[in-house]
Structures are given as C-alpha cells and as structure tokens.
C-alpha positions as CSV (number, residue, x, y, z in Angstrom):
1,X,12.1,-38.1,12.6
2,X,8.7,-39.1,11.2
3,X,6.3,-36.5,9.5
4,X,4.1,-36.2,12.6
5,X,6.9,-35.0,14.7
6,X,7.2,-32.2,12.1
7,X,3.6,-31.5,12.2
8,X,3.5,-31.6,16.0
9,X,6.1,-28.9,16.1
10,X,3.6,-26.6,14.4
11,X,0.4,-27.5,16.4
12,X,-1.3,-26.9,19.6
13,X,-4.2,-28.3,21.8
14,X,-6.2,-26.3,24.4
15,X,-7.4,-27.7,27.7
16,X,-9.0,-26.1,30.8
17,X,-8.3,-27.7,34.1
18,X,-10.9,-25.8,36.1
19,X,-13.2,-28.9,36.6
20,X,-10.4,-31.2,37.7
21,X,-10.2,-32.0,41.5
22,X,-6.5,-31.6,41.4
23,X,-3.9,-30.3,38.8
24,X,-1.0,-32.4,37.7
25,X,2.1,-30.8,36.3
26,X,0.5,-27.3,36.3
27,X,1.8,-23.9,37.6
28,X,-1.5,-22.4,38.6
29,X,-5.0,-23.2,39.7
30,X,-8.4,-21.4,39.4
31,X,-9.2,-22.0,43.0
32,X,-7.0,-21.1,45.9
33,X,-8.7,-23.7,48.0
34,X,-7.4,-26.5,45.9
35,X,-4.0,-28.1,46.9
36,X,-1.7,-28.2,43.8
37,X,0.1,-31.4,43.9
38,X,3.4,-31.8,42.1
39,X,4.0,-34.8,39.7
40,X,6.3,-36.4,42.3
41,X,3.5,-36.4,44.8
42,X,0.8,-37.7,42.5
43,X,2.2,-39.0,39.2
44,X,0.2,-39.2,36.1
45,X,-1.8,-42.4,35.8
46,X,-2.7,-42.5,39.5
47,X,-6.5,-42.2,38.6
48,X,-7.2,-43.5,35.1
49,X,-10.9,-43.5,33.9
50,X,-12.5,-44.3,30.5
51,X,-14.8,-41.8,28.9
52,X,-17.5,-43.5,26.7
53,X,-19.1,-42.1,23.6
54,X,-22.2,-41.3,25.6
55,X,-20.1,-38.6,27.3
56,X,-19.5,-36.7,24.1
57,X,-16.0,-38.2,23.1
58,X,-15.7,-39.5,19.6
59,X,-14.3,-42.7,20.6
60,X,-13.6,-44.4,24.0
61,X,-10.9,-42.2,25.7
62,X,-8.8,-43.2,28.8
63,X,-7.0,-40.5,30.7
64,X,-6.0,-39.5,34.3
65,X,-9.1,-37.6,35.5
66,X,-6.8,-35.7,37.9
67,X,-4.9,-34.2,35.0
68,X,-7.1,-34.2,31.8
69,X,-10.6,-32.8,31.7
70,X,-13.5,-34.1,29.9
71,X,-13.3,-31.3,27.4
72,X,-9.7,-32.1,26.7
73,X,-10.6,-35.7,26.3
74,X,-13.2,-34.7,23.6
75,X,-10.6,-32.8,21.6
76,X,-8.2,-35.6,21.8
77,X,-10.8,-38.2,20.8
78,X,-11.9,-36.2,17.7
79,X,-8.2,-35.8,16.7
80,X,-7.5,-39.5,16.7
81,X,-10.9,-40.4,15.3
82,X,-10.4,-37.9,12.5
83,X,-7.0,-39.6,11.6
84,X,-8.5,-43.1,11.9
85,X,-11.5,-42.3,9.6
86,X,-9.7,-39.9,7.4
87,X,-12.6,-37.4,7.7
88,X,-12.3,-33.8,7.8
89,X,-15.7,-33.1,9.4
90,X,-14.5,-35.2,12.4
91,X,-11.1,-33.8,12.4
92,X,-12.1,-30.2,12.6
93,X,-14.0,-30.7,16.0
94,X,-10.6,-31.1,17.8
95,X,-9.2,-27.6,17.4
96,X,-9.4,-23.9,16.6
97,X,-10.4,-23.1,13.0
98,X,-7.5,-20.6,12.5
99,X,-4.9,-23.2,13.6
100,X,-6.4,-25.8,11.5
101,X,-6.5,-23.5,8.4
102,X,-2.9,-22.6,8.9
103,X,-1.7,-26.2,9.2
104,X,-3.8,-27.3,6.3
105,X,-2.4,-24.7,4.0
106,X,1.1,-25.1,5.4
107,X,0.9,-28.7,4.4
108,X,-0.1,-28.0,0.9
109,X,-3.7,-29.3,1.1
110,X,-6.7,-27.8,-0.5
111,X,-9.0,-28.4,2.6
112,X,-9.4,-30.2,5.9
113,X,-10.8,-33.3,4.3
114,X,-7.8,-33.7,2.1
115,X,-5.5,-33.1,5.2
116,X,-7.3,-35.7,7.1
117,X,-7.1,-38.3,4.4
118,X,-3.4,-37.5,4.0
119,X,-2.7,-38.2,7.8
120,X,-4.9,-41.3,7.5
121,X,-2.7,-42.7,4.7
122,X,0.5,-41.5,6.6
123,X,-0.4,-43.7,9.7
124,X,-1.6,-46.5,7.5
125,X,2.1,-47.3,6.8
126,X,2.4,-48.1,10.4
127,X,-1.0,-49.7,11.0
128,X,-1.2,-51.9,8.0
129,X,2.0,-54.0,7.5
130,X,3.0,-55.5,4.3
131,X,1.4,-59.0,3.9
132,X,-1.5,-58.3,6.3
133,X,-4.9,-59.0,4.9
134,X,-6.9,-55.9,6.4
135,X,-7.1,-53.2,3.7
136,X,-7.6,-50.4,5.9
137,X,-7.7,-49.4,9.7
138,X,-9.6,-47.2,12.1
139,X,-9.1,-46.1,15.7
140,X,-11.7,-47.0,18.2
141,X,-9.8,-46.4,21.5
142,X,-7.3,-43.8,22.6
143,X,-5.4,-43.8,25.9
144,X,-3.1,-41.0,27.2
145,X,-0.3,-43.0,28.9
146,X,1.9,-40.1,30.1
147,X,1.8,-36.4,30.4
148,X,4.2,-33.4,30.5
149,X,3.0,-30.2,32.1
150,X,4.5,-26.7,32.2
151,X,6.9,-27.7,35.0
152,X,8.4,-30.4,32.9
153,X,8.5,-29.0,29.3
154,X,9.3,-25.8,27.5
155,X,6.3,-24.7,25.5
156,X,7.5,-21.3,24.4
157,X,7.9,-22.2,20.7
158,X,4.2,-23.2,20.7
159,X,3.3,-20.0,22.4
160,X,4.9,-18.1,19.5
161,X,3.1,-20.1,17.0
162,X,-0.3,-19.6,18.6
163,X,0.3,-15.9,19.0
164,X,1.2,-15.5,15.3
165,X,-2.0,-17.4,14.2
166,X,-4.4,-15.9,16.8
167,X,-3.0,-12.6,17.9
168,X,-5.6,-12.2,20.7
169,X,-5.0,-15.7,22.1
170,X,-5.1,-16.1,25.9
171,X,-3.2,-19.3,26.8
172,X,-4.2,-20.4,30.3
173,X,-2.6,-24.0,30.2
174,X,-0.3,-26.1,28.4
175,X,0.4,-29.8,28.3
176,X,1.6,-32.6,26.2
177,X,-0.1,-36.0,26.3
178,X,1.7,-39.2,25.0
179,X,-0.9,-41.3,23.6
180,X,-1.5,-44.9,22.1
181,X,-4.3,-45.4,19.7
182,X,-5.8,-48.8,19.0
183,X,-7.8,-50.5,16.2
184,X,-9.8,-52.9,18.4
185,X,-12.1,-54.2,15.6
186,X,-9.1,-55.3,13.5
187,X,-6.7,-57.4,15.9
188,X,-6.5,-54.6,18.5
189,X,-3.5,-53.2,16.6
190,X,-1.6,-50.6,18.7
191,X,-0.1,-47.5,17.1
192,X,2.5,-47.3,19.9
193,X,3.7,-50.8,19.3
194,X,3.7,-50.6,15.5
195,X,5.3,-47.1,15.4
196,X,7.8,-47.8,18.2
197,X,6.8,-44.9,20.5
198,X,3.9,-42.9,22.0
199,X,2.4,-40.1,19.9
200,X,2.8,-36.7,21.5
201,X,-0.3,-34.6,21.3
202,X,0.1,-31.0,22.5
203,X,-2.8,-29.3,24.3
204,X,-3.1,-25.5,25.0
205,X,-6.1,-23.8,26.5
206,X,-6.8,-21.0,24.2
207,X,-9.4,-18.4,25.1
208,X,-11.0,-21.0,27.3
209,X,-11.3,-23.8,24.8
210,X,-9.3,-27.0,24.3
211,X,-7.5,-27.1,21.0
212,X,-5.4,-29.8,19.3
213,X,-2.6,-29.0,17.2
214,X,-3.2,-31.1,14.1
C-alpha cells in the first residue's frame, strides 16, 4: 500500500450537490422535485465536462457534471495543483483548515508548505522515472474517471475522523472520486499509468463547504 492510501484513510473532501441537475450515487436531494437516479440508471461518466481556469479551478478539471459540482471541482483542482506545484498556499485552498492542520501535524511536518513539498516529492517517484531527462513535474489537468457515492461505499470511518477534528461538523454528502492527473507540458505523463491505478480522493460536504482530505 503506498503512502497516499494511508493519508487518504485520514482525510476528507466536502462537496454540495445542490446545484447539480441530478444526483449520482446519493441518498438524498435538496429538492423533492428532482428525480434521484440510481447509478445503474445513469452511470458516472454520462455527461463529462471540462472546467477551465476562468471558472475558478486551479487547473483544467474534467468531471461528470451530473455528479460533481463546480465547487467540488475547485477543491479537487487545488488539491492536485498543490501536489503538482508543491506549494502550501495552493494546497490549503482545497480543504478545511482544521482538517489540514491535523493531517500536517500527524505527518510530522512543520507547516502546510512543508507538507505540500513532501507530497510533491512522493509523487515525483511515479512521475519522473529513472533515466528521464525532466528534472521535475507539474499537474496541469485532472480528470475524475469514476465515483463511489454513499450507496456504494462505507464512509463511517471518515465520519468519525471528521467529527473528532470538527466536533460541530454537519456532513451532508460523501463521495470518493477516482482521478487521473496529467503533466501535459512534459510529455502528457499520466499519474494513473505511472502509478498503476487511479488515485482515490474523498469528498465530504462539511457545513456546506467542499473539503478535500489531504
């Protein structure tokens, strides 16, 4: 199991579905007039769109608009951009401060910038193989290829962690996105291809705000 999987077991994202026309893999909806479609009726990937930087995402971000809101996409984009750039100021825009402080301290880092740089170096072992000429990498594109919602995955351990860190947290939605991140400017290197699997990113809606567990 790679180090990210251990980190992911201690992290959460938040994402509100109120603006989405339909909800994929979700148990409830903010509007009784909306028909909730099961994943078997409208699978994830049926309506993929690309959010551009002009819309507020940190890097180009591709998601199923039926299942992932723009605010979730922004959080996801800052998470991946923060890793690609190794910059704490980018990274801290993807999640709740209390959650981030907890993970940074738990990982033995002095601050968010050190933590972001540590993750950057960790994924560099996948992105820059021995013998390649590129000295470094960046992520300029992220795509959420798959998703598990509350009807497909048990999020109870994440609930417990969030409540421990944020006692007054109200969690209104939970999902896990399986993503690929790509360095377009340096040979279009794919994290999924180089790591051998999609990267799971957990998203919770906490007190109405999308938060990434980092």
